[in-house]
Kinemage of the C-alpha trace (Angstrom):
@kinemage 1
@onewidth
@group {chain A} dominant
@subgroup {mainchain}
@vectorlist {calphas} color= white
{ca met a 1} P 19.174 5.172 -43.856
{ca ser a 2} L 18.650 8.853 -43.813
{ca asn a 3} L 18.191 10.889 -40.520
{ca gly a 4} L 14.633 11.705 -41.341
{ca his a 5} L 13.724 8.119 -42.181
{ca ala a 6} L 15.074 7.010 -38.817
{ca gly a 7} L 13.110 9.760 -37.023
{ca arg a 8} L 9.946 8.651 -38.603
{ca his a 9} L 10.488 5.129 -37.361
{ca gly a 10} L 11.327 6.453 -33.936
{ca thr a 11} L 7.940 8.537 -33.906
{ca leu a 12} L 5.970 5.546 -35.237
{ca ala a 13} L 7.564 3.341 -32.617
{ca ala a 14} L 6.717 5.886 -29.879
{ca leu a 15} L 3.067 6.186 -31.092
{ca leu a 16} L 2.684 2.307 -31.186
{ca ala a 17} L 3.966 1.937 -27.632
{ca leu a 18} L 1.778 4.746 -26.459
{ca ala a 19} L -1.188 3.059 -28.166
{ca ala a 20} L -0.297 -0.147 -26.437
{ca ile a 21} L -0.062 1.407 -23.031
{ca asn a 22} L -3.300 3.235 -23.571
{ca ala a 23} L -5.006 0.004 -24.561
{ca leu a 24} L -3.782 -1.662 -21.427
{ca leu a 25} L -4.931 1.161 -19.126
{ca thr a 26} L -8.447 1.319 -20.581
{ca leu a 27} L -9.227 -2.340 -20.944
{ca gly a 28} L -12.684 -3.642 -19.934
{ca asn a 29} L -13.870 -7.165 -19.210
{ca gln a 30} L -16.300 -9.651 -20.734
{ca trp a 31} L -18.690 -10.775 -18.005
{ca pro a 32} L -18.580 -13.353 -16.345
{ca thr a 33} L -15.020 -14.213 -17.452
{ca pro a 34} L -11.449 -13.002 -16.524
{ca trp a 35} L -10.611 -12.235 -20.262
{ca pro a 36} L -10.131 -8.527 -20.791
{ca arg a 37} L -11.499 -6.787 -23.897
{ca leu a 38} L -10.256 -3.772 -25.545
{ca ser a 39} L -12.147 -0.309 -25.222
{ca ala a 40} L -12.045 2.644 -27.409
{ca gln a 41} L -11.143 5.154 -24.779
{ca ile a 42} L -8.223 7.450 -23.945
{ca ala a 43} L -6.515 6.941 -20.528
{ca pro a 44} L -6.529 10.324 -18.551
{ca glu a 45} L -3.568 9.156 -16.424
{ca leu a 46} L -1.597 8.477 -19.631
{ca leu a 47} L -2.209 11.815 -21.062
{ca leu a 48} L -1.136 13.432 -17.651
{ca ala a 49} L 2.120 11.184 -17.751
{ca val a 50} L 2.920 12.164 -21.240
{ca leu a 51} L 2.365 15.937 -20.360
{ca ala a 52} L 4.538 15.409 -17.330
{ca leu a 53} L 7.294 13.906 -19.413
{ca cys a 54} L 7.024 16.638 -21.892
{ca gly a 55} L 7.231 19.327 -18.986
{ca trp a 56} L 10.215 17.311 -17.611
{ca thr a 57} L 11.916 17.221 -20.920
{ca ala a 58} L 11.311 21.072 -21.474
{ca trp a 59} L 12.588 21.848 -17.883
{ca arg a 60} L 15.421 19.397 -17.290
{ca gly a 61} L 16.300 18.023 -20.629
{ca ala a 62} L 15.972 14.297 -21.743
{ca ala a 63} L 14.558 11.997 -19.067
{ca gly a 64} L 17.162 9.861 -17.415
{ca thr a 65} L 16.883 6.120 -16.777
{ca arg a 66} L 15.618 6.563 -13.320
{ca val a 67} L 12.687 8.672 -14.538
{ca leu a 68} L 11.748 6.188 -17.093
{ca arg a 69} L 11.833 3.375 -14.866
{ca cys a 70} L 9.595 5.257 -12.342
{ca leu a 71} L 7.154 5.871 -15.229
{ca ala a 72} L 7.158 2.177 -16.332
{ca ala a 73} L 6.683 1.088 -12.729
{ca leu a 74} L 3.797 3.503 -12.106
{ca thr a 75} L 2.198 2.521 -15.576
{ca leu a 76} L 2.500 -1.118 -14.431
{ca ala a 77} L 0.856 -0.565 -11.346
{ca gly a 78} L -1.987 1.241 -13.126
{ca val a 79} L -2.336 -1.511 -15.574
{ca leu a 80} L -2.472 -4.186 -12.791
{ca ala a 81} L -4.952 -2.127 -10.827
{ca arg a 82} L -7.114 -1.664 -13.892
{ca tyr a 83} L -7.150 -5.310 -14.780
{ca leu a 84} L -7.981 -6.346 -11.158
{ca asp a 85} L -10.618 -3.837 -10.926
{ca val a 86} L -12.550 -4.859 -13.980
{ca thr a 87} L -11.836 -8.528 -13.686
{ca val a 88} L -12.925 -8.879 -10.020
{ca glu a 89} L -16.128 -7.011 -10.646
{ca ala a 90} L -16.973 -9.031 -13.691
{ca val a 91} L -16.390 -12.341 -11.927
{ca phe a 92} L -17.874 -11.692 -8.622
{ca gly a 93} L -20.505 -9.127 -9.693
{ca arg a 94} L -19.329 -6.497 -7.254
{ca pro a 95} L -16.417 -4.493 -6.520
{ca val a 96} L -13.630 -5.900 -4.291
{ca asn a 97} L -13.039 -4.467 -0.915
{ca pro a 98} L -9.469 -5.524 0.036
{ca tyr a 99} L -10.247 -5.076 3.839
{ca trp a 100} L -13.146 -7.108 3.938
{ca asp a 101} L -12.327 -9.566 1.262
{ca gly a 102} L -8.540 -9.981 1.965
{ca arg a 103} L -9.187 -12.313 4.894
{ca tyr a 104} L -10.967 -14.781 2.636
{ca leu a 105} L -8.247 -15.090 -0.085
{ca leu a 106} L -6.630 -18.240 1.136
{ca ser a 107} L -10.049 -19.780 1.828
{ca ala a 108} L -11.239 -19.073 -1.792
{ca leu a 109} L -7.993 -20.655 -3.136
{ca ala a 110} L -8.612 -23.648 -1.084
{ca leu a 111} L -12.143 -24.013 -2.481
{ca gly a 112} L -10.670 -24.316 -5.859
{ca gly a 113} L -8.942 -27.545 -4.888
{ca trp a 114} L -5.514 -26.215 -5.795
{ca ser a 115} L -2.376 -27.833 -4.206
{ca val a 116} L 0.385 -25.767 -2.679
{ca trp a 117} L 2.573 -26.464 -5.680
{ca thr a 118} L -0.238 -25.298 -8.132
{ca met a 119} L -0.429 -21.994 -6.117
{ca val a 120} L 3.249 -21.542 -6.204
{ca ala a 121} L 3.402 -22.070 -9.842
{ca gly a 122} L 0.724 -19.741 -10.414
{ca ala a 123} L 2.529 -17.050 -8.285
{ca met a 124} L 5.717 -17.695 -10.218
{ca ala a 125} L 3.842 -17.311 -13.477
{ca leu a 126} L 2.120 -14.199 -12.253
{ca leu a 127} L 5.613 -12.605 -11.262
{ca leu a 128} L 6.973 -13.644 -14.694
{ca ala a 129} L 4.148 -12.023 -16.429
{ca val a 130} L 4.463 -8.818 -14.425
{ca ala a 131} L 8.252 -8.748 -14.989
{ca leu a 132} L 7.618 -9.085 -18.682
{ca leu a 133} L 4.908 -6.464 -18.757
{ca tyr a 134} L 7.296 -4.105 -16.954
{ca arg a 135} L 9.943 -4.686 -19.616
{ca leu a 136} L 7.332 -4.034 -22.296
{ca leu a 137} L 6.187 -0.729 -20.603
{ca leu a 138} L 9.857 0.345 -19.829
{ca gly a 139} L 10.588 0.031 -23.724
{ca gly a 140} L 7.526 2.060 -24.375
{ca trp a 141} L 8.687 4.909 -22.324
């Protein structure tokens, strides 16, 4: 494989990864369900992150593993915050207020009739999903 051919694959992979990250950062929601829907928008925070990474590369050279891990973690936090923001508003019909609504979280879970084991399994599945999404985002950066 020639060097130019490998460079095109790397560029294509980077563009696909950025498109996937953009889709995750701009997703919307289908009311009244928790299922996300894709949106034809561009995430301004992704543009700022790419510009910052380009500036870092121009100033300090190639970004190290620590910088890429920080970018992946920040992107993961942004994706999770976006999903929670659009999902809670779609399901409850209003934005969530962590201060006022936080004290009712356990009561709301108890209303669903979930056992402790179901909640533990759900929490473990959520942690696994977050870890897998982090790995996906780390590979994208």
